ZAMARGU-4260 file (C-alpha; in steps of 0.2 Angstrom, whole numbers, plus 5000, padded with zeros to 4 digits):
<rodrens>
0) 5000/5000/5000 | 5007/5017/4995 | 5008/5032/5007 | 4995/5040/4995 | 4983/5026/4997
5) 4985/5027/5016 | 4980/5045/5016 | 4963/5042/5008 | 4948/5040/5018 | 4933/5029/5015
10) 4916/5038/5011 | 4899/5032/5016 | 4883/5039/5008 | 4868/5042/5020 | 4850/5041/5015
15) 4848/5060/5015 | 4861/5061/5001 | 4875/5067/5012 | 4892/5059/5012 | 4901/5054/5028
20) 4920/5052/5029 | 4929/5040/5040 | 4947/5046/5042 | 4954/5030/5049 | 4946/5018/5037
25) 4961/5017/5026 | 4974/5014/5040 | 4973/4995/5040 | 4991/4989/5034 | 5005/4993/5047
30) 5018/5006/5042 | 5035/4999/5037 | 5043/5003/5054 | 5028/4995/5063 | 5030/4979/5053
35) 5049/4979/5057 | 5046/4980/5076 | 5032/4966/5074 | 5045/4955/5065 | 5059/4959/5077
40) 5048/4954/5092 | 5043/4938/5084 | 5061/4934/5080 | 5067/4938/5098 | 5054/4927/5105
45) 5059/4912/5094 | 5078/4914/5098 | 5076/4917/5116 | 5063/4903/5118 | 5074/4891/5107
50) 5059/4885/5097 | 5061/4877/5080 | 5047/4887/5072 | 5036/4901/5077 | 5023/4911/5067
55) 5013/4926/5072 | 4999/4935/5063 | 4991/4952/5068 | 4973/4957/5062 | 4964/4973/5062
60) 4945/4974/5061 | 4945/4956/5056 | 4958/4956/5042 | 4975/4950/5044 | 4987/4964/5041
65) 5004/4956/5045 | 5011/4939/5047 | 5029/4933/5051 | 5037/4916/5053 | 5054/4912/5060
70) 5063/4895/5060 | 5059/4879/5050 | 5043/4878/5040 | 5038/4866/5026 | 5045/4871/5009
75) 5034/4882/4999 | 5022/4885/5013 | 5017/4902/5019 | 5020/4902/5038 | 5002/4908/5042
80) 4995/4893/5033 | 5005/4880/5042 | 4996/4869/5055 | 5001/4868/5073 | 4991/4860/5087
85) 4981/4874/5096 | 4978/4864/5112 | 4966/4872/5124 | 4961/4885/5112 | 4950/4871/5106
90) 4940/4874/5122 | 4934/4891/5115 | 4927/4882/5100 | 4918/4869/5110 | 4910/4883/5121
95) 4903/4891/5105 | 4894/4874/5101 | 4887/4873/5119 | 4880/4891/5118 | 4872/4887/5101
100) 4863/4873/5110 | 4857/4886/5123 | 4852/4898/5110 | 4841/4885/5102 | 4833/4881/5118
105) 4840/4863/5119 | 4849/4867/5136 | 4849/4879/5150 | 4866/4886/5157 | 4860/4886/5175
110) 4854/4868/5175 | 4865/4853/5180 | 4873/4844/5165 | 4866/4827/5171 | 4849/4833/5165
115) 4855/4829/5148 | 4870/4819/5150 | 4873/4804/5161 | 4890/4805/5169 | 4899/4797/5184
120) 4906/4814/5190 | 4902/4832/5188 | 4884/4829/5184 | 4878/4841/5198 | 4888/4855/5190
125) 4879/4867/5179 | 4883/4869/5161 | 4889/4887/5165 | 4900/4881/5179 | 4908/4868/5167
130) 4911/4882/5154 | 4919/4893/5167 | 4930/4880/5176 | 4920/4882/5192 | 4913/4864/5192
135) 4925/4858/5205 | 4932/4844/5194 | 4950/4839/5194 | 4962/4847/5181 | 4967/4831/5172
140) 4959/4814/5167 | 4963/4798/5176 | 4978/4787/5170 | 4994/4791/5161 | 4997/4809/5155
145) 4982/4810/5143 | 4991/4823/5131 | 5004/4810/5127 | 4994/4794/5127 | 4981/4787/5114
150) 4962/4791/5118 | 4959/4772/5116 | 4965/4771/5134 | 4949/4781/5139 | 4936/4775/5127
155) 4920/4781/5137 | 4916/4795/5149 | 4918/4784/5165 | 4936/4781/5159 | 4940/4799/5161
160) 4938/4800/5180 | 4947/4793/5194 | 4941/4791/5212 | 4945/4809/5217 | 4939/4819/5203
165) 4927/4831/5212 | 4940/4842/5222 | 4930/4857/5226 | 4911/4862/5229 | 4903/4867/5213
170) 4903/4885/5210 | 4914/4890/5224 | 4931/4893/5215 | 4940/4893/5199 | 4949/4877/5195
175) 4954/4873/5177 | 4947/4856/5172 | 4951/4847/5155 | 4938/4833/5159 | 4925/4847/5162
180) 4927/4851/5143 | 4926/4833/5138 | 4909/4832/5147 | 4904/4848/5137 | 4909/4839/5120
185) 4900/4824/5125 | 4884/4835/5128 | 4886/4842/5111 | 4887/4824/5104 | 4872/4818/5113
190) 4861/4832/5108 | 4866/4833/5090 | 4868/4814/5088 | 4885/4816/5079 | 4903/4816/5083
195) 4909/4833/5091 | 4921/4837/5077 | 4908/4834/5064 | 4896/4846/5072 | 4911/4859/5075
200) 4916/4858/5056 | 4898/4861/5050 | 4892/4874/5063 | 4908/4884/5066 | 4923/4880/5055
205) 4915/4880/5038 | 4904/4896/5041 | 4919/4905/5047 | 4930/4899/5033 | 4942/4890/5045
210) 4947/4878/5031 | 4964/4874/5039 | 4958/4870/5056 | 4957/4851/5057 | 4955/4836/5070
215) 4971/4828/5065 | 4988/4833/5057 | 4986/4838/5039 | 5000/4845/5028 | 5008/4858/5028
220) 5010/4855/5047 | 5024/4858/5060 | 5032/4844/5069 | 5030/4845/5088 | 5047/4845/5098
225) 5054/4844/5115 | 5069/4855/5116 | 5082/4850/5130 | 5083/4863/5143 | 5102/4863/5145
230) 5107/4859/5127 | 5103/4864/5110 | 5096/4847/5106 | 5078/4841/5103 | 5067/4826/5101
235) 5050/4823/5094 | 5034/4823/5104 | 5021/4810/5101 | 5005/4817/5092 | 4991/4807/5099
240) 4972/4807/5095 | 4965/4811/5112 | 4949/4803/5110 | 4935/4808/5123 | 4947/4822/5128
245) 4947/4830/5111 | 4935/4844/5115 | 4947/4850/5128 | 4963/4851/5116 | 4964/4841/5101
250) 4963/4853/5086 | 4976/4859/5073 | 4975/4876/5066 | 4984/4891/5058 | 4987/4909/5064
255) 4977/4914/5049 | 4962/4903/5055 | 4964/4909/5073 | 4962/4927/5067 | 4946/4923/5058
260) 4940/4915/5074 | 4945/4931/5083 | 4936/4941/5070 | 4920/4931/5074 | 4922/4934/5092
265) 4923/4953/5090 | 4909/4953/5077 | 4920/4958/5062 | 4917/4942/5053 | 4903/4943/5040
270) 4895/4927/5046 | 4898/4930/5065 | 4879/4932/5069 | 4875/4917/5059 | 4886/4906/5070
275) 4882/4915/5087 | 4873/4930/5092 | 4881/4946/5098 | 4874/4944/5116 | 4880/4926/5117
280) 4898/4931/5111 | 4898/4945/5124 | 4893/4932/5137 | 4908/4922/5133 | 4920/4936/5137
285) 4911/4941/5153 | 4921/4935/5167 | 4911/4922/5177 | 4924/4921/5192 | 4941/4929/5196
290) 4956/4918/5198 | 4965/4916/5214 | 4969/4932/5225 | 4987/4931/5219 | 4981/4935/5201
295) 4968/4948/5201 | 4972/4954/5183 | 4964/4938/5176 | 4947/4929/5175 | 4938/4917/5165
300) 4921/4919/5155 | 4912/4905/5146 | 4926/4898/5136 | 4937/4913/5135 | 4951/4920/5146
305) 4949/4938/5152 | 4965/4948/5156 | 4969/4966/5161 | 4985/4971/5152 | 4992/4989/5152
310) 4976/4997/5157 | 4965/4988/5145 | 4955/4972/5144 | 4960/4958/5132 | 4951/4942/5128
315) 4956/4925/5121 | 4964/4909/5126 | 4981/4900/5127 | 4985/4882/5124 | 4999/4870/5127
320) 5001/4851/5122 | 5018/4842/5121 | 5027/4849/5107 | 5016/4865/5104 | 5011/4881/5112
325) 4998/4893/5106 | 4989/4909/5109 | 4975/4920/5101 | 4970/4936/5110 | 4960/4952/5104
330) 4958/4969/5110 | 4940/4975/5107 | 4944/4993/5110 | 4957/4994/5097 | 4948/4981/5086
335) 4964/4971/5084 | 4969/4953/5087 | 4985/4943/5087 | 4989/4924/5086 | 5005/4915/5089
340) 5009/4897/5087 | 5026/4888/5091 | 5031/4870/5090 | 5040/4867/5107 | 5034/4859/5123
345) 5041/4874/5133 | 5052/4889/5131 | 5045/4903/5120 | 5034/4916/5129 | 5019/4914/5117
350) 5007/4924/5128 | 5019/4938/5131 | 5023/4939/5113 | 5004/4940/5108 | 5002/4954/5121
355) 5017/4963/5114 | 5011/4962/5096 | 4995/4970/5101 | 5004/4983/5112 | 5015/4987/5097
360) 5001/4990/5086 | 4992/5001/5098 | 5007/5011/5103 | 5013/5014/5085 | 4997/5015/5076
365) 4982/5016/5087 | 4965/5013/5080 | 4954/5028/5075 | 4939/5029/5086 | 4922/5026/5077
370) 4916/5042/5069 | 4902/5050/5078 | 4885/5048/5069 | 4867/5052/5074 | 4860/5037/5083
375) 4848/5029/5071 | 4839/5018/5085 | 4838/5032/5098 | 4820/5036/5102 | 4817/5055/5103
380) 4801/5052/5113 | 4813/5048/5128 | 4822/5065/5127 | 4812/5071/5142 | 4820/5058/5153
385) 4838/5063/5149 | 4849/5074/5159 | 4852/5075/5178 | 4845/5063/5191 | 4850/5062/5209
390) 4852/5047/5220 | 4852/5055/5237 | 4864/5070/5233 | 4874/5061/5220 | 4871/5067/5202
395) 4869/5055/5188 | 4866/5058/5170 | 4854/5048/5159 | 4858/5047/5141 | 4850/5039/5126
400) 4862/5027/5117 | 4864/5021/5099 | 4856/5004/5102 | 4839/5010/5107 | 4843/5009/5126
405) 4849/5021/5139 | 4863/5023/5151 | 4864/5030/5169 | 4881/5034/5176 | 4887/5046/5190
410) 4890/5063/5182 | 4908/5063/5189 | 4912/5047/5180 | 4915/5035/5194 | 4903/5026/5205
415) 4887/5015/5202 | 4880/5015/5185 | 4875/5004/5170 | 4869/5003/5152 | 4851/4997/5151
420) 4841/4988/5137 | 4823/4992/5134 | 4811/4978/5139 | 4795/4987/5141 | 4786/5003/5138
425) 4794/5011/5153 | 4806/4998/5159 | 4824/4994/5155 | 4836/4980/5160 | 4853/4983/5167
430) 4867/4976/5155 | 4883/4978/5165 | 4892/4985/5180 | 4883/4988/5196 | 4865/4987/5190
435) 4867/4972/5179 | 4851/4962/5179 | 4842/4976/5189 | 4827/4985/5182 | 4825/5003/5179
440) 4807/5009/5178 | 4799/5026/5175 | 4787/5030/5189 | 4773/5043/5186 | 4760/5052/5197
445) 4741/5053/5195 | 4743/5067/5183 | 4755/5056/5172 | 4770/5067/5175 | 4786/5058/5179
450) 4790/5058/5198 | 4806/5048/5199 | 4816/5033/5192 | 4816/5017/5202 | 4832/5007/5199
455) 4833/4991/5209 | 4823/5000/5223 | 4835/5016/5222 | 4824/5032/5220 | 4832/5044/5207
460) 4824/5062/5207 | 4827/5077/5197 | 4832/5087/5213 | 4842/5080/5228 | 4829/5073/5240
465) 4815/5081/5230 | 4800/5084/5243 | 4787/5078/5231 | 4795/5062/5226 | 4794/5046/5237
470) 4811/5046/5243 | 4813/5033/5257 | 4814/5041/5274 | 4806/5057/5266 | 4813/5074/5265
475) 4815/5085/5280 | 4801/5098/5280 | 4812/5112/5284 | 4822/5109/5268 | 4840/5114/5265
480) 4847/5125/5279 | 4863/5133/5283
</rodrens>
């Protein structure tokens, strides 16, 4: 792309005949100096981590804009199209299948999985708890190291569990569990009547164009290696079919396909809504429970990890299997994503590199904010409700948003507030923050005039402790005095 082409802006014609210009629309491909830094960071990670091959891809607004590979790759193959095992990133794809079942009304997330799937362990855990790793199940399956031994050793669900598989009370704490996702894959198979990967291929991979994501090795593919910790020597790792554990970590993929998956999760893929609705995708990245107190920067949603990094929230997942390390993360604020794959059991800091790539793009070429445009879905009839409201003596501002809802936040910017979605003529449901799930209702007097807002029993009035409003405890009859 020439400098001239980067200066051009995209134009959008409006229904009234005017044309709006987006000044940031042409800034997609990184500048040469940015590309050099991205390449240097990848090369440094490969060298320091002593990994035979490492490939990284960066995407902006759903489109790959840079890829780089360092090390050994199949002859003639573009690194971003070489398959590596993606390990636990598989869990995020399994979670999409489970949420599709929920959206079709076949399951409920807050019901125990034993309602639909007979299982010797974990049956009392809800589907949501299994998705968020709060079911209390053990981290690994019974028997020898499942990631290095054939799935034939564990042919049925009971074969996955040992005598001490339920380690914690359900819902009480985060404890990562691979067998928990094996149960979720079995749930998909039971309700669809087909193998888990067959369903995944049809319902997710094909619509998203993830043609190079496969159950087993397909060329061009990287070989998995164990690199000696104290010598520059290596030996191959076994590449097994994990069988019943496959929904927890079986898949092979490419950085290009993983960026397509990130585009789906952020809503930048053209088929995103056909695979899973925006509300369900947002549910995936809503942290269900924090990790241990030693790591308050991380959490886990429904199949996605949530991380605070350099003052912003990132979403994605990492993965490791003997011979392979993987990561895909996205920054919704910047509308960017990065995927990194490497073929060593340990060594390269894949997660740190993925974050560094996103940070580099943000620092050197921050995404332009979305241009302001009039809100097509805002209801002008609600304008009388906008403006200042008081909870006690604290001022809040009610605004109409561009999705047909409202927001109510402290005027100073900190404190209790939320966005609300309209669910009735004069009723809204809290979507996030303090009032998530609470109701905002407009209250009127006998004359039809608005007296106050009720938000989860909190009374909001136009003036602090307005005498005519039903403020709990009333207003002192002497009013405000010195």
